[in-house]
N, C-alpha and C positions, 0 to 999 in steps of 0.2 A: 490451370488445367481443366477445372470444372466448367469455366465459362466457355472454353473452346469446345468442349463436348456439347454444351447447350447450343452454341452457334452452329456447329455442324449438323446437329439434329434439326434445327429450324430450317437451315438451307436444304437439307434433304427432304423434309416435309413440303417445303415450298416448291421444290423441283417436281416432286411427285404430284402435287396438286396442279401445277401448270401442265404437266404431261397428261394427266387425266382430263383436264379441261380441253386440251387440244384434241385428244382422242374422241371425246364426246362431241365436239363441234364437227369433226370430220365424219363421225358416224351418223349424226343427224342429217348432215348434208348429203351423204351418199345414200341415205334411206329416202331421199327426195321429200323430206319434211320441211324444206325451206331453210333459209339462213336468216339470222338476225342481222340488224344493221351493223353491229360490231364485227360480224363474221363475213360481211359481204366483200370487203377489201381483200382479205386473204383468199377468199373463194375465186374472185376474178383474177387475182395474180396467179393462182394455181392453174387456171385455165390457159394462161399465156406462157408461163415459164415452166421448166421441168422440175419444179419443186412441188412437193405435195401440200395439200391443204393443211394438214397437221403441222408440217414444218413451218409454213408461213404463220400459222396461228401461234406457234411456240415463239 
């Protein structure tokens, strides 16, 4: 039972970190500060398809 709580906690923190990262990339791009090479593919895909930049980054 204790290991399940630890695993759920780790997955929760991981998900929160990924969401925060996706939000940060979207915010930097919308502020016209540019994109990094790792963010360029989700940015281009978000221009073509009806999915947001944050969703593609996630």
